[in-house]
C-alpha positions as CSV (number, residue, x, y, z in Angstrom):
1,M,-84.0,114.9,-189.0
2,N,-83.8,111.2,-188.8
3,D,-84.3,109.9,-185.2
4,T,-83.9,106.3,-186.1
5,P,-80.9,104.8,-184.3
6,D,-78.1,103.2,-186.3
7,Y,-78.4,100.0,-184.3
8,E,-80.6,97.5,-186.0
9,P,-81.5,94.5,-183.8
10,E,-82.5,92.4,-186.7
11,T,-79.2,93.0,-188.5
12,E,-77.1,92.2,-185.4
13,L,-79.2,89.1,-184.7
14,D,-78.7,87.9,-188.2
15,A,-74.9,88.4,-187.9
16,D,-74.8,86.4,-184.6
17,I,-76.8,83.6,-186.1
18,G,-74.5,83.5,-189.1
19,E,-71.4,83.2,-186.9
20,A,-73.1,80.4,-184.9
21,E,-74.0,78.6,-188.0
22,G,-70.5,78.9,-189.3
23,Y,-68.8,77.7,-186.1
24,D,-67.5,74.2,-186.1
25,G,-68.0,72.7,-182.6
26,D,-65.2,70.1,-183.1
27,D,-62.5,72.8,-183.6
28,L,-61.1,73.2,-180.0
29,A,-57.7,74.2,-181.1
30,P,-58.0,77.8,-179.8
31,L,-59.2,76.6,-176.4
32,D,-56.5,74.0,-176.2
33,A,-53.9,76.7,-176.9
34,V,-55.3,78.9,-174.1
35,I,-55.2,75.9,-171.7
36,A,-51.7,75.0,-172.7
37,E,-50.5,78.6,-172.1
38,R,-52.2,78.7,-168.8
39,D,-50.5,75.4,-167.7
40,E,-47.2,76.7,-168.9
41,W,-47.5,79.9,-166.8
42,K,-48.7,77.9,-163.8
43,D,-45.7,75.6,-164.1
44,R,-43.4,78.6,-164.3
45,A,-45.0,80.1,-161.2
46,L,-44.6,76.9,-159.2
47,R,-40.9,76.6,-160.3
48,A,-40.3,80.2,-159.3
49,V,-41.8,79.6,-155.8
50,A,-39.8,76.4,-155.4
51,E,-36.6,78.1,-156.4
52,S,-37.3,81.0,-154.0
53,E,-37.7,78.5,-151.1
54,N,-34.5,76.7,-152.1
55,I,-32.6,80.0,-152.1
56,K,-34.1,80.8,-148.6
57,R,-33.0,77.5,-147.2
58,R,-29.5,77.8,-148.7
59,A,-29.2,81.2,-147.2
60,E,-30.2,80.0,-143.7
61,T,-27.8,77.1,-144.0
62,Q,-25.0,79.4,-145.0
63,N,-25.8,81.8,-142.1
64,N,-25.8,78.9,-139.6
65,D,-22.5,77.6,-141.0
66,A,-21.0,81.1,-140.8
67,R,-22.1,81.4,-137.1
68,A,-20.8,78.0,-136.3
69,Y,-17.4,78.6,-137.9
70,A,-17.1,82.0,-136.3
71,I,-17.1,80.5,-132.8
72,Q,-15.5,77.1,-133.6
73,K,-11.9,78.3,-132.9
74,F,-13.0,80.0,-129.7
75,A,-14.9,76.8,-128.7
76,R,-11.8,74.7,-129.4
77,D,-9.7,76.9,-127.2
78,L,-12.2,76.6,-124.4
79,L,-11.9,72.8,-124.5
80,V,-8.4,73.1,-123.2
81,V,-9.8,74.9,-120.1
82,A,-12.5,72.1,-119.7
83,D,-9.8,69.4,-120.0
84,N,-7.6,71.1,-117.4
85,L,-10.5,71.5,-115.0
86,E,-11.4,67.8,-115.4
87,R,-7.8,66.7,-114.7
88,A,-7.6,69.0,-111.6
89,I,-10.8,67.4,-110.2
90,Q,-9.6,63.9,-111.0
91,A,-6.2,64.6,-109.4
92,A,-7.7,66.1,-106.2
93,P,-7.3,64.0,-103.1
94,K,-10.4,62.2,-101.9
95,D,-9.7,62.7,-98.2
96,T,-9.3,66.4,-97.7
97,N,-9.7,68.9,-94.9
98,A,-12.3,71.7,-95.0
99,G,-10.2,74.1,-96.9
100,E,-9.2,71.7,-99.6
101,A,-12.7,70.3,-99.9
102,G,-14.0,73.8,-100.5
103,L,-11.4,74.2,-103.3
104,V,-12.5,70.9,-104.9
105,T,-16.2,72.0,-104.7
106,G,-15.3,75.3,-106.3
107,L,-13.6,73.4,-109.2
108,E,-16.7,71.2,-109.6
109,L,-19.0,74.2,-109.7
110,T,-16.8,76.0,-112.2
111,Q,-16.8,72.9,-114.4
112,K,-20.6,72.6,-114.1
113,A,-21.0,76.3,-115.1
114,L,-18.7,75.8,-118.1
115,F,-20.6,72.8,-119.3
116,S,-23.9,74.8,-119.0
117,A,-22.4,77.5,-121.1
118,F,-21.3,74.9,-123.7
119,E,-24.8,73.5,-123.8
120,A,-26.4,77.0,-124.1
121,N,-24.2,77.6,-127.2
122,N,-24.9,74.2,-128.8
123,L,-21.5,72.8,-127.9
124,K,-22.4,69.2,-127.0
125,R,-20.2,66.9,-125.0
126,V,-19.6,63.5,-126.6
127,A,-18.6,60.9,-124.1
128,P,-20.0,57.5,-125.2
129,E,-20.8,54.9,-122.5
130,P,-19.5,51.3,-122.7
131,G,-21.5,49.4,-125.2
132,E,-22.4,52.3,-127.5
133,V,-21.7,51.7,-131.2
134,F,-18.5,53.3,-132.5
135,D,-19.3,56.3,-134.7
136,P,-16.4,57.4,-136.9
137,H,-18.0,60.8,-137.3
138,L,-17.9,61.5,-133.5
139,H,-15.3,59.0,-132.1
140,Q,-11.6,58.3,-132.7
141,A,-10.4,54.8,-131.9
142,M,-7.2,55.1,-130.0
143,M,-6.8,51.3,-129.5
144,E,-8.7,48.1,-130.1
145,Q,-8.8,45.2,-127.7
146,P,-10.9,42.1,-127.0
147,S,-13.7,42.3,-124.5
148,D,-16.1,39.8,-123.0
149,S,-18.6,42.5,-121.9
150,V,-19.3,44.4,-125.1
151,Q,-19.7,43.3,-128.8
152,G,-17.1,44.0,-131.4
153,G,-17.2,47.5,-132.8
154,Q,-18.6,48.9,-129.6
155,V,-17.0,51.3,-127.2
156,I,-15.3,49.8,-124.2
157,Q,-14.0,53.0,-122.6
158,T,-13.9,56.8,-123.2
159,L,-10.3,58.1,-122.7
160,Q,-11.2,61.8,-123.5
161,A,-14.5,63.4,-124.2
162,G,-15.2,64.9,-127.5
163,Y,-17.4,67.9,-128.5
164,A,-19.7,68.8,-131.4
165,L,-20.8,72.3,-132.4
166,F,-24.1,72.6,-134.2
167,G,-23.8,68.9,-135.2
168,R,-20.2,69.4,-136.5
169,T,-17.4,67.6,-134.7
170,V,-15.0,70.0,-133.1
171,R,-13.0,67.3,-131.4
172,P,-13.8,63.6,-131.6
173,A,-14.1,61.5,-128.5
174,M,-11.0,59.3,-127.9
175,V,-12.2,55.8,-127.2
176,V,-11.1,52.2,-126.8
177,V,-13.1,49.9,-129.1
178,A,-13.9,46.2,-128.7
179,A,-12.1,44.0,-131.3
180,K,-14.0,41.9,-133.7
181,G,-15.4,38.7,-132.1
182,S,-15.7,40.3,-128.7
183,G,-18.8,39.8,-126.5
184,A,-20.2,37.5,-123.9
185,A,-19.9,34.5,-126.2
186,A,-16.2,35.2,-126.8
187,G,-15.6,35.5,-123.0
188,N,-17.4,32.2,-122.3
189,A,-15.4,30.4,-125.0
190,A,-12.1,31.8,-123.6
191,Y,-13.2,30.7,-120.1
192,Q,-14.0,27.2,-121.2
193,A,-10.7,26.9,-123.1
194,A,-8.8,28.0,-120.0
195,Q,-10.6,25.4,-117.9
196,T,-9.9,22.7,-120.4
197,S,-6.2,23.6,-120.5
198,G,-5.9,23.9,-116.7
199,G,-4.9,27.6,-117.0
200,T,-6.5,30.7,-115.6
201,F,-8.7,33.2,-117.4
202,D,-8.7,36.9,-116.4
203,G,-12.2,38.1,-117.2
204,K,-11.2,41.7,-116.8
205,A,-8.6,41.7,-119.5
């Protein structure tokens, strides 16, 4: 019986030496191919992650839009209530007895509660102050007139407040806009012209 193992160290060593002697160190093509394949799969993975994030963002945007549109009609209907409350408060007599004063106070508290409910549901009131720049996305110019107090293209007065829901205009604010050339300089020029001609100048016009 032969107990000698089939593995012969000298034979294996000779084979390894032979492969080493036959290897051309300048031939890196196999390694370059592996690196290129790795980079390709890495690029695919990054693209897949980016696409997944884009899909997630689009889904969130669509869900937000769906929620906004779902209550947009309801919000628009509530604006009629808000407008009527504001008209009632404005029309209420200033000098009232105790009973009437309580009624006005009740209307004001109801209006305040309604506005708080609007804010809680992202329905923002848009009522630009005089001097704010006219924004066609939020404002609707009902008329244009010269002014000596604000510059051209700025709001002179808000006729009716507007509202925006989740950044989308539900109803634009109706405003009066200063005509081109308006401003303090224009008012001074008109005043000087009136003084020169002997006429009068109404600075409130």
